[in-house]
Z-matrix of the N, CA and C atoms (Angstrom, degrees):
N
C 1 1.506
C 2 1.512 1 106.56
N 3 1.353 2 114.98 1 154.73
C 4 1.381 3 125.90 2 177.45
C 5 1.587 4 110.26 3 -73.33
N 6 1.278 5 117.26 4 136.13
C 7 1.442 6 118.35 5 173.56
C 8 1.433 7 111.63 6 -82.75
N 9 1.305 8 126.74 7 0.46
C 10 1.477 9 128.07 8 -173.84
C 11 1.493 10 110.31 9 -105.69
N 12 1.351 11 118.51 10 13.50
C 13 1.535 12 119.72 11 177.50
C 14 1.483 13 111.99 12 -64.16
N 15 1.337 14 113.08 13 126.70
C 16 1.507 15 115.58 14 179.94
C 17 1.487 16 118.00 15 81.92
N 18 1.389 17 116.61 16 -3.48
C 19 1.460 18 116.41 17 179.85
C 20 1.509 19 107.90 18 -96.20
N 21 1.307 20 121.97 19 65.24
C 22 1.348 21 123.80 20 -174.66
C 23 1.650 22 110.27 21 -95.36
N 24 1.338 23 113.77 22 175.23
C 25 1.453 24 115.33 23 171.87
C 26 1.429 25 116.71 24 -58.26
N 27 1.287 26 119.30 25 -29.83
C 28 1.445 27 115.28 26 -179.40
C 29 1.532 28 105.02 27 -80.13
N 30 1.190 29 124.81 28 -34.12
C 31 1.456 30 122.74 29 176.10
C 32 1.569 31 113.50 30 -62.05
N 33 1.370 32 114.24 31 -27.90
C 34 1.539 33 117.43 32 179.13
C 35 1.510 34 109.94 33 -95.93
N 36 1.265 35 116.90 34 2.75
C 37 1.543 36 115.67 35 178.58
C 38 1.486 37 116.21 36 -63.20
N 39 1.220 38 118.72 37 143.44
C 40 1.425 39 119.05 38 -170.04
C 41 1.616 40 108.22 39 -98.81
N 42 1.380 41 117.53 40 127.08
C 43 1.453 42 118.66 41 175.87
C 44 1.581 43 109.69 42 -102.03
N 45 1.405 44 117.04 43 161.90
C 46 1.395 45 120.06 44 -177.36
C 47 1.515 46 103.62 45 -106.36
N 48 1.307 47 113.07 46 131.21
C 49 1.474 48 124.65 47 170.79
C 50 1.485 49 115.21 48 -102.60
N 51 1.302 50 119.30 49 131.87
C 52 1.471 51 119.87 50 170.75
C 53 1.452 52 114.66 51 -102.66
N 54 1.300 53 123.59 52 128.55
C 55 1.469 54 128.76 53 -179.28
C 56 1.522 55 103.53 54 -123.88
N 57 1.266 56 114.30 55 122.77
C 58 1.472 57 124.61 56 171.03
C 59 1.450 58 106.40 57 -92.80
N 60 1.372 59 117.36 58 103.58
C 61 1.411 60 121.33 59 -174.37
C 62 1.663 61 109.07 60 -76.56
N 63 1.329 62 114.32 61 -25.95
C 64 1.431 63 112.97 62 -176.99
C 65 1.590 64 112.58 63 -78.13
N 66 1.291 65 119.24 64 -24.86
C 67 1.464 66 115.90 65 176.14
C 68 1.440 67 111.28 66 -101.20
N 69 1.341 68 122.65 67 3.13
C 70 1.440 69 122.26 68 174.09
C 71 1.500 70 111.90 69 -84.06
N 72 1.358 71 120.55 70 137.24
C 73 1.379 72 120.33 71 -172.76
C 74 1.592 73 113.46 72 -89.56
N 75 1.336 74 114.38 73 -6.11
C 76 1.471 75 124.47 74 176.56
C 77 1.534 76 110.83 75 -64.41
N 78 1.417 77 115.11 76 149.35
C 79 1.251 78 118.31 77 177.31
C 80 1.635 79 110.88 78 -87.55
N 81 1.286 80 113.19 79 176.05
C 82 1.533 81 122.70 80 -169.60
C 83 1.510 82 107.01 81 -55.90
N 84 1.400 83 121.56 82 -46.33
C 85 1.392 84 122.34 83 -177.03
C 86 1.487 85 116.74 84 -64.37
N 87 1.354 86 109.14 85 -42.46
C 88 1.486 87 116.06 86 -175.18
C 89 1.590 88 110.32 87 -69.97
N 90 1.472 89 117.16 88 -39.02
C 91 1.402 90 122.65 89 169.62
C 92 1.530 91 112.62 90 -58.52
N 93 1.301 92 116.40 91 -48.40
C 94 1.460 93 122.49 92 178.28
C 95 1.487 94 116.27 93 -54.50
N 96 1.398 95 117.34 94 -45.93
C 97 1.427 96 119.86 95 177.73
C 98 1.447 97 110.75 96 -68.34
N 99 1.226 98 121.97 97 -35.65
C 100 1.567 99 119.93 98 -178.27
C 101 1.583 100 105.54 99 -70.85
N 102 1.258 101 118.99 100 -42.40
C 103 1.449 102 120.93 101 177.66
C 104 1.470 103 114.35 102 -58.83
N 105 1.407 104 114.09 103 -38.12
C 106 1.470 105 118.30 104 -177.76
C 107 1.570 106 108.29 105 -70.65
N 108 1.260 107 115.31 106 -36.54
C 109 1.537 108 119.83 107 173.78
C 110 1.488 109 110.07 108 -51.75
N 111 1.330 110 113.62 109 -56.67
C 112 1.501 111 120.83 110 -175.54
C 113 1.389 112 110.58 111 -63.87
N 114 1.362 113 120.06 112 -41.75
C 115 1.570 114 117.08 113 178.11
C 116 1.501 115 117.58 114 -70.19
N 117 1.428 116 115.51 115 -23.35
C 118 1.464 117 118.65 116 166.44
C 119 1.466 118 118.06 117 -79.73
N 120 1.229 119 115.10 118 -14.50
C 121 1.547 120 121.09 119 -174.91
C 122 1.538 121 115.50 120 81.00
N 123 1.255 122 123.18 121 13.21
C 124 1.447 123 124.60 122 -177.79
C 125 1.498 124 114.75 123 -59.68
N 126 1.323 125 115.48 124 -18.36
C 127 1.486 126 121.39 125 -176.15
C 128 1.527 127 109.41 126 -83.32
N 129 1.397 128 117.13 127 -7.28
C 130 1.334 129 122.19 128 -178.95
C 131 1.646 130 112.59 129 -93.66
N 132 1.324 131 119.03 130 143.03
C 133 1.516 132 114.80 131 173.54
C 134 1.495 133 121.32 132 -65.46
N 135 1.373 134 115.36 133 -8.94
C 136 1.365 135 121.09 134 -175.05
C 137 1.634 136 109.55 135 -105.32
N 138 1.330 137 113.15 136 15.80
C 139 1.396 138 113.07 137 177.76
C 140 1.453 139 121.69 138 -64.89
N 141 1.421 140 110.30 139 138.20
C 142 1.529 141 115.72 140 176.36
C 143 1.431 142 113.11 141 -142.49
N 144 1.253 143 123.95 142 130.86
C 145 1.461 144 121.56 143 -170.09
C 146 1.533 145 116.46 144 -60.56
N 147 1.275 146 118.11 145 -18.35
C 148 1.549 147 119.29 146 178.32
C 149 1.484 148 115.42 147 -97.51
N 150 1.305 149 113.63 148 -3.09
C 151 1.557 150 116.39 149 174.29
C 152 1.535 151 108.88 150 -110.32
N 153 1.444 152 105.54 151 160.67
C 154 1.505 153 109.89 152 -179.74
C 155 1.510 154 103.84 153 -111.09
N 156 1.297 155 111.12 154 102.40
C 157 1.624 156 117.93 155 -177.74
C 158 1.476 157 110.37 156 -119.73
N 159 1.371 158 118.59 157 11.66
C 160 1.390 159 120.95 158 -176.31
C 161 1.528 160 114.15 159 -67.47
N 162 1.381 161 117.32 160 176.64
C 163 1.447 162 121.49 161 179.22
C 164 1.652 163 110.64 162 -115.04
N 165 1.248 164 112.19 163 176.90
C 166 1.421 165 118.49 164 173.86
C 167 1.502 166 116.64 165 -84.96
N 168 1.321 167 121.91 166 149.11
C 169 1.477 168 123.21 167 179.72
C 170 1.495 169 104.28 168 -135.88
N 171 1.298 170 116.19 169 130.20
C 172 1.368 171 127.71 170 -179.81
C 173 1.626 172 105.35 171 -115.82
N 174 1.422 173 113.40 172 105.32
C 175 1.556 174 114.72 173 -178.14
C 176 1.470 175 105.80 174 -107.18
N 177 1.390 176 112.02 175 121.75
C 178 1.489 177 121.67 176 178.28
C 179 1.473 178 111.30 177 -109.29
N 180 1.311 179 114.71 178 158.89
C 181 1.437 180 117.83 179 176.21
C 182 1.490 181 112.09 180 78.36
N 183 1.354 182 121.82 181 32.35
C 184 1.465 183 126.01 182 -172.34
C 185 1.407 184 110.51 183 -70.76
N 186 1.416 185 123.02 184 -18.25
C 187 1.446 186 124.17 185 177.40
C 188 1.487 187 115.78 186 -63.74
N 189 1.357 188 115.52 187 -23.83
C 190 1.374 189 124.47 188 177.91
C 191 1.569 190 115.39 189 -98.16
N 192 1.269 191 117.69 190 28.47
C 193 1.565 192 122.41 191 179.67
C 194 1.452 193 108.35 192 -67.59
N 195 1.444 194 109.33 193 136.49
C 196 1.397 195 117.62 194 -170.81
C 197 1.496 196 108.94 195 -108.93
N 198 1.342 197 114.36 196 126.47
C 199 1.488 198 121.83 197 171.24
C 200 1.454 199 115.71 198 -114.46
N 201 1.281 200 118.52 199 159.32
C 202 1.569 201 122.14 200 179.11
C 203 1.470 202 107.92 201 -102.29
N 204 1.302 203 115.59 202 158.14
C 205 1.427 204 123.17 203 174.81
C 206 1.528 205 112.88 204 66.53
N 207 1.292 206 117.29 205 -140.74
C 208 1.374 207 124.61 206 179.70
C 209 1.522 208 115.78 207 -111.11
N 210 1.428 209 108.89 208 21.04
C 211 1.472 210 113.61 209 -176.95
C 212 1.588 211 117.52 210 -58.43
N 213 1.238 212 111.41 211 -29.41
C 214 1.510 213 119.21 212 179.99
C 215 1.584 214 108.77 213 -60.78
N 216 1.252 215 114.06 214 -33.12
C 217 1.570 216 113.37 215 -179.20
C 218 1.520 217 113.65 216 -107.08
N 219 1.321 218 119.15 217 -16.81
C 220 1.314 219 120.79 218 -171.57
C 221 1.703 220 114.22 219 -107.99
N 222 1.298 221 115.60 220 -24.80
C 223 1.445 222 119.80 221 176.27
C 224 1.511 223 110.54 222 -70.46
N 225 1.321 224 112.73 223 134.85
C 226 1.421 225 121.37 224 -178.03
C 227 1.494 226 112.17 225 -117.60
N 228 1.449 227 121.68 226 135.31
C 229 1.338 228 123.84 227 167.24
C 230 1.448 229 112.42 228 -100.00
N 231 1.295 230 120.97 229 138.72
C 232 1.497 231 125.36 230 176.30
C 233 1.478 232 117.37 231 -112.65
N 234 1.246 233 121.59 232 148.18
C 235 1.324 234 121.22 233 167.94
C 236 1.551 235 110.17 234 -147.31
N 237 1.310 236 118.13 235 153.94
C 238 1.463 237 122.01 236 -172.42
C 239 1.549 238 108.51 237 -143.51
N 240 1.291 239 118.46 238 143.19
C 241 1.424 240 123.95 239 -178.48
C 242 1.499 241 118.47 240 -104.51
N 243 1.444 242 109.51 241 14.00
C 244 1.430 243 128.01 242 177.64
C 245 1.590 244 109.42 243 64.73
N 246 1.274 245 118.33 244 14.91
C 247 1.544 246 122.11 245 174.70
C 248 1.618 247 101.56 246 -103.03
N 249 1.322 248 109.24 247 144.99
C 250 1.513 249 118.18 248 -177.39
C 251 1.600 250 110.09 249 -57.83
N 252 1.263 251 112.66 250 129.63
C 253 1.536 252 118.40 251 -179.54
C 254 1.474 253 121.64 252 74.80
N 255 1.478 254 111.25 253 18.85
C 256 1.468 255 116.87 254 -174.17
C 257 1.538 256 113.36 255 -102.82
N 258 1.351 257 117.21 256 12.90
C 259 1.519 258 120.18 257 -178.72
C 260 1.500 259 106.90 258 -69.28
N 261 1.292 260 110.58 259 124.13
C 262 1.560 261 119.78 260 175.88
C 263 1.508 262 106.79 261 -112.64
N 264 1.257 263 112.42 262 148.69
C 265 1.483 264 118.96 263 175.64
C 266 1.672 265 106.34 264 -134.96
N 267 1.319 266 115.69 265 152.02
C 268 1.364 267 121.41 266 177.28
C 269 1.605 268 108.19 267 -148.80
N 270 1.212 269 120.40 268 146.80
C 271 1.544 270 124.41 269 -174.84
C 272 1.516 271 99.26 270 -89.32
N 273 1.373 272 112.59 271 164.49
C 274 1.447 273 118.57 272 174.44
C 275 1.422 274 112.07 273 -64.88
N 276 1.382 275 118.75 274 -41.24
C 277 1.461 276 119.68 275 175.87
C 278 1.410 277 114.50 276 -54.21
N 279 1.274 278 118.56 277 -46.50
C 280 1.519 279 119.29 278 176.64
C 281 1.379 280 115.86 279 -69.97
N 282 1.278 281 122.65 280 -21.83
C 283 1.400 282 125.89 281 177.48
C 284 1.664 283 106.54 282 -75.86
N 285 1.337 284 109.83 283 -43.05
C 286 1.524 285 112.58 284 170.77
C 287 1.378 286 116.67 285 -47.74
N 288 1.446 287 113.22 286 -47.22
C 289 1.446 288 121.29 287 -176.17
C 290 1.467 289 113.66 288 -71.96
N 291 1.376 290 118.06 289 -34.96
C 292 1.348 291 119.13 290 -178.93
C 293 1.539 292 118.39 291 -85.63
N 294 1.288 293 112.13 292 -41.72
C 295 1.535 294 120.15 293 -174.78
C 296 1.440 295 112.00 294 -115.29
N 297 1.325 296 122.34 295 -16.99
C 298 1.461 297 123.40 296 178.33
C 299 1.509 298 114.13 297 91.85
N 300 1.327 299 117.83 298 168.54
C 301 1.450 300 118.15 299 -175.99
C 302 1.495 301 116.92 300 -69.53
N 303 1.305 302 117.59 301 -21.54
C 304 1.406 303 119.68 302 178.40
C 305 1.466 304 115.90 303 -64.15
N 306 1.318 305 116.21 304 -31.09
C 307 1.645 306 117.44 305 176.29
C 308 1.447 307 104.26 306 -82.02
N 309 1.216 308 130.00 307 -19.82
C 310 1.462 309 126.94 308 175.78
C 311 1.518 310 107.72 309 -75.02
N 312 1.383 311 115.76 310 -38.54
C 313 1.415 312 119.19 311 178.72
C 314 1.533 313 108.67 312 -70.83
N 315 1.190 314 115.93 313 -42.29
C 316 1.531 315 121.50 314 -179.25
C 317 1.536 316 106.93 315 -55.87
N 318 1.355 317 119.41 316 -50.62
C 319 1.461 318 122.03 317 -176.57
C 320 1.422 319 112.86 318 -62.46
N 321 1.404 320 115.81 319 -35.56
C 322 1.489 321 117.65 320 179.70
C 323 1.626 322 113.64 321 -70.59
N 324 1.351 323 108.96 322 -41.98
C 325 1.512 324 114.53 323 177.32
C 326 1.607 325 110.73 324 -67.87
N 327 1.409 326 115.56 325 -35.11
C 328 1.518 327 117.80 326 175.75
C 329 1.545 328 107.96 327 -60.86
N 330 1.305 329 116.76 328 -44.08
C 331 1.528 330 120.51 329 179.44
C 332 1.551 331 115.49 330 -52.98
N 333 1.439 332 110.30 331 -34.86
C 334 1.500 333 118.48 332 -174.24
C 335 1.490 334 112.32 333 -90.54
N 336 1.262 335 120.93 334 -11.89
C 337 1.413 336 123.72 335 179.82
C 338 1.641 337 106.18 336 -79.77
N 339 1.409 338 120.20 337 153.58
C 340 1.356 339 121.16 338 173.71
C 341 1.529 340 117.73 339 -63.56
N 342 1.312 341 115.47 340 141.93
C 343 1.465 342 114.92 341 -173.93
C 344 1.589 343 109.76 342 -87.09
N 345 1.207 344 117.41 343 80.67
C 346 1.359 345 127.38 344 -179.14
C 347 1.521 346 112.34 345 -141.47
N 348 1.483 347 113.85 346 -169.12
C 349 1.504 348 117.99 347 -169.76
C 350 1.525 349 109.40 348 -71.42
N 351 1.398 350 110.27 349 -16.74
C 352 1.554 351 110.35 350 -174.59
C 353 1.474 352 116.12 351 -94.44
N 354 1.375 353 116.94 352 1.19
C 355 1.467 354 124.60 353 -176.97
C 356 1.507 355 111.74 354 -60.09
N 357 1.390 356 120.56 355 -55.11
C 358 1.396 357 128.42 356 -177.60
C 359 1.598 358 109.63 357 -64.80
N 360 1.324 359 123.58 358 -35.76
C 361 1.324 360 130.02 359 179.07
C 362 1.686 361 107.80 360 -67.04
N 363 1.313 362 111.06 361 -45.37
C 364 1.504 363 113.76 362 177.71
C 365 1.351 364 115.50 363 -68.09
N 366 1.393 365 117.21 364 -41.93
C 367 1.475 366 123.22 365 177.15
C 368 1.498 367 109.23 366 -62.47
N 369 1.293 368 124.04 367 -30.37
C 370 1.513 369 119.60 368 -177.83
C 371 1.524 370 111.27 369 -71.52
N 372 1.430 371 120.26 370 -14.58
C 373 1.354 372 122.29 371 173.43
C 374 1.528 373 117.69 372 -79.12
N 375 1.386 374 117.28 373 -4.49
C 376 1.437 375 126.48 374 179.80
C 377 1.494 376 105.62 375 -87.06
N 378 1.187 377 125.28 376 119.01
C 379 1.451 378 128.52 377 177.00
C 380 1.559 379 107.62 378 -117.88
N 381 1.411 380 106.98 379 114.22
C 382 1.547 381 114.68 380 179.88
C 383 1.469 382 113.17 381 -107.93
N 384 1.384 383 114.58 382 145.12
C 385 1.422 384 118.47 383 -176.80
C 386 1.629 385 106.77 384 -144.70
N 387 1.396 386 116.81 385 134.60
C 388 1.365 387 123.15 386 -176.43
C 389 1.574 388 113.93 387 -66.88
N 390 1.314 389 116.52 388 -39.60
C 391 1.402 390 124.12 389 175.46
C 392 1.529 391 112.60 390 -93.40
N 393 1.421 392 112.39 391 -170.22
C 394 1.476 393 115.62 392 -177.35
C 395 1.465 394 110.02 393 -96.82
N 396 1.364 395 122.48 394 -4.55
C 397 1.379 396 123.55 395 179.08
C 398 1.569 397 106.87 396 -90.22
N 399 1.308 398 112.42 397 150.15
C 400 1.485 399 121.52 398 175.17
C 401 1.481 400 112.36 399 -163.19
N 402 1.345 401 122.45 400 159.45
C 403 1.407 402 127.91 401 -174.93
C 404 1.424 403 123.25 402 -83.46
N 405 1.462 404 112.49 403 3.50
C 406 1.443 405 119.82 404 -169.02
C 407 1.480 406 112.86 405 -110.94
N 408 1.422 407 116.03 406 23.11
C 409 1.463 408 126.05 407 -177.35
C 410 1.556 409 110.59 408 -50.33
N 411 1.366 410 116.93 409 -43.84
C 412 1.522 411 123.80 410 -177.95
C 413 1.416 412 112.30 411 -65.38
N 414 1.252 413 117.46 412 -29.17
C 415 1.554 414 120.97 413 -174.98
C 416 1.418 415 114.09 414 -86.67
N 417 1.263 416 126.88 415 -20.60
C 418 1.434 417 128.89 416 -172.18
C 419 1.450 418 110.76 417 -64.54
N 420 1.399 419 119.40 418 132.81
C 421 1.403 420 124.72 419 -178.51
C 422 1.530 421 109.70 420 -124.12
N 423 1.303 422 112.01 421 -27.33
C 424 1.581 423 120.31 422 177.55
C 425 1.337 424 115.18 423 -125.56
N 426 1.309 425 120.36 424 127.75
C 427 1.418 426 127.01 425 -177.18
C 428 1.606 427 110.70 426 -121.19
N 429 1.243 428 117.24 427 102.88
C 430 1.584 429 120.98 428 -178.87
C 431 1.481 430 103.99 429 72.29
N 432 1.365 431 130.11 430 36.31
C 433 1.339 432 129.10 431 176.22
C 434 1.452 433 115.86 432 87.11
N 435 1.436 434 116.30 433 -14.67
C 436 1.475 435 117.21 434 -174.86
C 437 1.548 436 104.15 435 -104.03
N 438 1.433 437 108.57 436 146.61
C 439 1.566 438 114.05 437 -175.28
C 440 1.604 439 110.66 438 -78.27
N 441 1.227 440 107.06 439 147.95
C 442 1.596 441 106.51 440 171.86
C 443 1.524 442 111.67 441 -113.50
N 444 1.323 443 121.83 442 18.90
C 445 1.374 444 126.92 443 -177.94
C 446 1.428 445 110.86 444 -64.28
N 447 1.431 446 115.27 445 -36.10
C 448 1.517 447 118.83 446 -170.45
C 449 1.529 448 107.95 447 -72.15
N 450 1.444 449 116.63 448 -19.81
C 451 1.446 450 118.22 449 -178.04
C 452 1.530 451 116.47 450 -82.72
N 453 1.305 452 116.07 451 -8.22
C 454 1.479 453 125.98 452 -174.03
C 455 1.583 454 102.09 453 -74.12
N 456 1.359 455 118.02 454 139.93
C 457 1.359 456 127.86 455 -175.99
C 458 1.693 457 114.58 456 -58.27
N 459 1.276 458 104.80 457 -44.11
C 460 1.397 459 110.53 458 -177.05
C 461 1.544 460 111.59 459 -66.98
N 462 1.267 461 118.79 460 -39.37
C 463 1.502 462 128.86 461 177.52
C 464 1.592 463 104.70 462 -63.94
N 465 1.286 464 117.45 463 -48.35
C 466 1.486 465 118.10 464 175.34
C 467 1.513 466 116.49 465 -53.34
N 468 1.185 467 113.98 466 -49.64
C 469 1.420 468 123.53 467 179.61
C 470 1.600 469 108.14 468 -56.70
N 471 1.339 470 114.04 469 -51.79
C 472 1.511 471 122.22 470 -175.00
C 473 1.688 472 104.98 471 -63.62
N 474 1.318 473 118.57 472 -39.03
C 475 1.447 474 119.37 473 -176.83
C 476 1.579 475 108.00 474 -70.79
N 477 1.365 476 119.64 475 -38.70
C 478 1.351 477 125.87 476 179.10
C 479 1.670 478 108.42 477 -62.47
N 480 1.311 479 114.27 478 -47.05
C 481 1.391 480 122.84 479 179.24
C 482 1.556 481 110.38 480 -58.35
N 483 1.379 482 115.40 481 -41.64
C 484 1.445 483 122.93 482 -173.91
C 485 1.532 484 110.94 483 -70.40
N 486 1.355 485 113.70 484 -35.98
C 487 1.365 486 119.26 485 -177.84
C 488 1.566 487 109.36 486 -76.49
N 489 1.253 488 118.60 487 -33.84
C 490 1.474 489 123.38 488 177.99
C 491 1.659 490 113.58 489 -61.07
N 492 1.406 491 110.97 490 -34.24
C 493 1.493 492 118.68 491 -175.03
C 494 1.395 493 111.00 492 -73.77
């Protein structure tokens, strides 16, 4: 039997998911792990670790990112340029002030993706925005895990036509 049964272009097609971080009650780590699953494509039945079959994620309202405990003030991010004495550290609160909550979310998701050649490609499909407006409104298919395809006028007409037959 062929190993490619069901692995069609339609199965590999990428859908766009909208996640409103500000209205979601989950904390940063819980959101980041769910976003990583969608970016990798592990929610699809055709998932394979060596192929890139994940979807797009648009995260809005990142300025209202929720963390637990004192992580906002105690967690530190480090970077080093490999030169002696060049170790820099910044707290999560300062990162929020300097680059916004989108960068904090991006770093959390990056840490949850597998460390391989596909990580940067997958992370590029994560679009973060501080406010609620974004330029991808036409692309969004799923909002909060629920599909919006049935709300499209073309699909409504086709469903009505199919019911009348």
